[in-house]
C-alpha positions in Angstrom: 89.9 122.6 90.8 90.5 119.3 92.4 90.6 115.8 90.9 91.3 114.0 94.1 88.9 111.1 94.7 86.5 111.0 97.6 88.4 109.9 100.7 86.9 108.2 103.8 89.3 108.6 106.7 87.3 106.2 108.9 87.5 103.4 106.3 91.2 104.2 105.7 91.9 104.0 109.4 90.2 100.6 109.6 92.0 99.2 106.6 95.5 100.4 107.6 95.2 99.3 111.3 94.1 95.8 110.1 97.0 95.7 107.8 99.5 96.6 110.5 98.0 94.1 112.9 98.0 91.3 110.4 101.5 91.9 109.3 103.0 91.9 112.8 101.1 88.7 113.6 102.2 87.0 110.4 105.8 88.1 110.9 105.9 86.6 114.4 107.3 89.8 115.9 106.2 91.6 119.0 105.4 95.1 117.9 106.7 98.2 115.9 109.5 100.7 115.9 108.8 104.0 114.2 111.1 107.0 113.5 109.1 109.9 114.9 110.3 113.2 113.3 107.7 115.7 114.5 106.2 115.8 111.0 102.7 114.8 109.9 103.5 111.5 108.2 105.4 110.0 111.2 102.7 111.3 113.5 99.8 109.8 111.6 101.7 106.5 111.2 102.4 106.4 115.0 98.7 107.1 115.8 97.7 104.2 113.5 100.2 101.8 114.9 99.0 102.5 118.4 95.4 101.8 117.4 96.5 98.6 115.7 98.9 97.2 118.2 98.3 98.9 121.5 100.6 101.6 123.0 102.8 99.1 124.9 103.8 97.5 121.6 105.0 100.7 119.8 108.4 102.3 120.3 109.1 105.7 118.8 112.7 106.8 118.1 113.3 110.5 117.8 116.6 111.1 115.9 117.6 114.7 115.7 120.9 116.1 114.4 121.3 118.6 117.2 123.2 121.2 115.1 120.5 121.2 112.4 117.1 119.8 113.6 114.9 122.6 114.9 114.1 122.2 118.6 110.4 122.5 117.8 110.6 119.3 115.8 111.9 117.4 118.7 109.2 119.0 120.9 106.5 118.1 118.4 107.7 114.5 118.2 107.8 114.3 122.0 104.3 115.7 122.2 103.0 113.0 119.9 104.7 110.3 122.0 103.2 111.8 125.2 99.7 112.2 123.8 99.8 108.5 122.8 101.5 107.5 126.1 104.1 105.4 124.3 107.7 104.7 125.1 110.2 106.8 123.2 113.9 107.3 123.0 115.9 110.3 121.7 119.0 109.4 119.7 121.2 112.3 118.5 122.8 111.2 115.2 125.5 113.9 115.3 128.3 111.8 116.7 127.6 108.9 114.4 127.6 111.3 111.4 130.8 112.8 112.6 132.5 109.4 112.7 131.8 109.1 108.9 133.3 112.5 108.2 136.5 111.4 110.1 136.7 107.8 108.8 136.2 108.4 105.0 139.3 110.1 103.5 137.3 111.5 100.5 134.4 112.8 102.6 133.0 116.0 101.1 130.8 117.8 103.7 129.3 120.3 101.3 127.9 117.5 99.0 124.4 118.0 100.3 122.8 115.0 98.5 125.3 112.5 99.7 125.3 113.9 103.2 121.5 113.9 103.3 121.3 110.3 102.2 123.9 109.3 104.7 121.8 110.9 107.5 118.7 108.9 106.4 120.7 105.7 106.3 122.1 106.3 109.8 118.5 106.7 111.0 117.5 103.5 109.3 120.4 101.6 111.0 119.3 103.0 114.3 115.7 101.9 113.9 116.7 98.4 112.9 119.0 98.1 115.9 116.1 98.6 118.2 113.8 96.4 116.0 116.3 93.5 116.1 116.9 93.9 119.8 113.2 93.9 120.6 112.0 91.5 117.9 109.8 94.1 116.2 109.3 95.5 112.7 110.3 98.9 111.4 107.2 100.7 110.3 107.8 103.3 107.5 106.2 106.7 107.2 106.3 107.3 103.4 103.1 108.3 101.5 102.2 107.5 97.9 103.3 110.9 96.6 106.8 110.5 98.0 107.1 106.9 96.9 106.0 107.7 93.3 108.4 110.6 93.0 111.3 108.7 94.6 111.4 111.4 97.3 113.1 109.2 99.8 116.5 107.7 100.4 117.0 104.2 99.0 118.0 102.0 102.0 117.4 105.1 104.2 113.8 106.1 105.1 112.9 103.7 102.3 114.5 100.9 104.2 111.5 99.6 106.2 109.3 96.5 106.6 106.0 98.1 105.8 104.6 101.4 104.5 101.1 101.8 106.0 100.6 105.2 104.2 102.0 104.0 100.9 98.6 104.1 99.1 97.7 107.5 100.4 98.6 110.8 98.7 100.0 113.5 100.9 96.8 115.5 100.8 94.9 112.4 102.0 97.4 112.0 104.9 96.4 115.5 105.9 92.8 114.5 105.9 93.5 111.4 107.9 95.6 113.5 110.4 92.6 115.7 111.1 90.4 112.7 111.6 92.8 111.2 114.1 93.1 114.5 115.9 96.8 115.0 115.4 97.8 118.4 116.8 96.9 121.1 114.4 100.3 122.8 114.4 101.9 119.5 113.2 99.4 119.2 110.4 100.0 122.8 109.2 103.8 123.0 109.5 105.7 123.0 106.2 106.9 119.4 105.4 110.6 118.9 105.5 113.1 116.0 105.5 115.4 118.1 107.6 118.5 117.1 105.7 120.0 120.6 105.3 119.2 124.2 106.6 116.1 125.7 105.1 115.1 122.6 103.2 111.4 122.0 102.6 109.7 119.4 100.5 107.7 121.7 98.4 110.6 124.1 97.7 112.7 121.2 96.6 110.0 119.6 94.5 109.0 122.9 92.9 105.2 122.5 93.4 102.8 122.3 96.3 101.6 118.9 97.4 98.1 119.8 96.3 99.4 120.5 92.8 101.5 117.4 92.7 98.7 115.1 94.0 96.1 116.5 91.6 98.5 116.0 88.7 99.4 112.5 89.8 95.8 111.4 90.1 94.9 112.9 86.7 97.9 111.4 84.9 98.3 108.0 86.6 94.8 107.0 88.0 92.5 108.8 85.6 94.8 108.4 82.6 94.4 112.0 81.5 96.8 113.6 79.0 99.6 116.0 79.8 97.8 118.7 77.9 94.7 118.2 80.2 96.8 118.7 83.4 98.6 121.7 82.0 95.3 123.4 81.0 93.3 122.4 84.1 95.9 123.3 86.7 98.0 125.9 85.0 101.2 124.0 85.7 104.0 124.5 83.2 104.4 121.6 80.8 108.1 121.5 81.5 107.5 121.0 85.2 104.9 118.3 84.7 107.3 116.5 82.2 110.0 116.8 84.8 107.8 115.2 87.4 107.0 112.3 85.1 110.7 111.8 84.3 111.4 111.8 88.0 108.9 109.0 88.5 110.4 106.9 85.7 114.0 107.6 87.0 113.2 106.5 90.5 111.4 103.3 89.8 114.5 101.4 91.0 113.9 102.7 94.5 110.7 100.8 94.8 112.0 97.5 93.4 114.2 94.7 94.7 117.8 94.9 93.4 117.9 93.3 89.9 119.7 90.0 89.2 120.9 88.6 85.9 118.5 86.5 83.9 118.8 82.7 84.4 
């Protein structure tokens, strides 16, 4: 059973492209820089940015870690750039990452969380280098599901100027991808942040995106009870409670750093 609200991809496309266009105009910049990973979120964001700004004003940066990133992800990202006929650059982050392992005396390579966050922050710095150099904005690729759960790196993939997909749940992004004619194999591949071998979003989160989105809509938008969600979707109460605790724990990621009261 599905509690997701009706979704109009045409209306969403119009709203998001107008938003991107208006923000770039207001900021006085000349276009957008996007990290293109080969996944669905970055593909949809790039399609929308091209519609909003024109292909000549969108630069895609593909940032693999060559020892870890699957070759097919680089190929998928390149395919999107070629379909849209936009300029792109491939920046291997391996050497930059290696410089941190050498420079930091206490560096622990098997600390997956710290290493994964570092990779995301290296990519953020790379995007802003291009954006500063070209007088452009960095366009983020996060969706509402990820932003609510804090499933992103603070000052990493969360370090952007705008989040065009920020009000769309992951399942709605998939609908939008079909509407925009994103290649089917990109839509269907398992979502992953690519931060360590074998990592996938749904494996790490413990639920499918469909389950997560239905629960989030019911709990946050429709103000249903925890008991309602457990009974309707058959998700363990401990799992749902953990998801709500995760949302609360990660509120700081979506806020400006706090300052003392005056």
